[in-house]
Phi, psi and omega in degrees: 000134174269171172311316183292321177287322178305315178300302181305304181317301190288331174296315185285326178294328180271003181065031172259148171268162182304320181300321181296314182292319180297311183297321177301320183276353183095003178282151179293324187208182189282357187305308174304312184295320186288312178302320178293322180289342177263334184208065180306348177293340179266004181287134177273167179293328177290323174301314175305313180298316191282326184282323181296311177298313178302320183283339189055056172226154184289146173301323183303324177291316180294328178281348182081009184279339189208137175286145179305328186268355175281335189290128177304306192295337173298322179244026178281146180301342180289334183265326187237135174292176175291319178296327177289323181296317179298314174306310185300313180303311177306307175306318185289337182279344187271130180319146180301327185290340184254354185295333179290327178298317177296314184293328180292317187291316185293319180299316174305312178292321191290318177289322177308309182285336188263000000 
């Protein structure tokens, strides 16, 4: 998986459009995010840091140096409630092919409440 793939994957998992992520990163429109997601080799260090910060993931994950779920900070008790830890554990126990359905359901519930 490339840096472009990881950025796109996390963006989609977080329910963000390219336009939304672009605005979060201070870009005028989605063009920069689209370019980055299609040719990650052209991304600068500054852009990697900015995108990682806005997506709330470690730079080491986006760079491919560490699995998202191997980072201590993501699953430390300081960052997740017990319900969140349970949800993550359940999510990880579901086959990869079914995880998209769970994400879609969570997005549906989130939009319904908000």
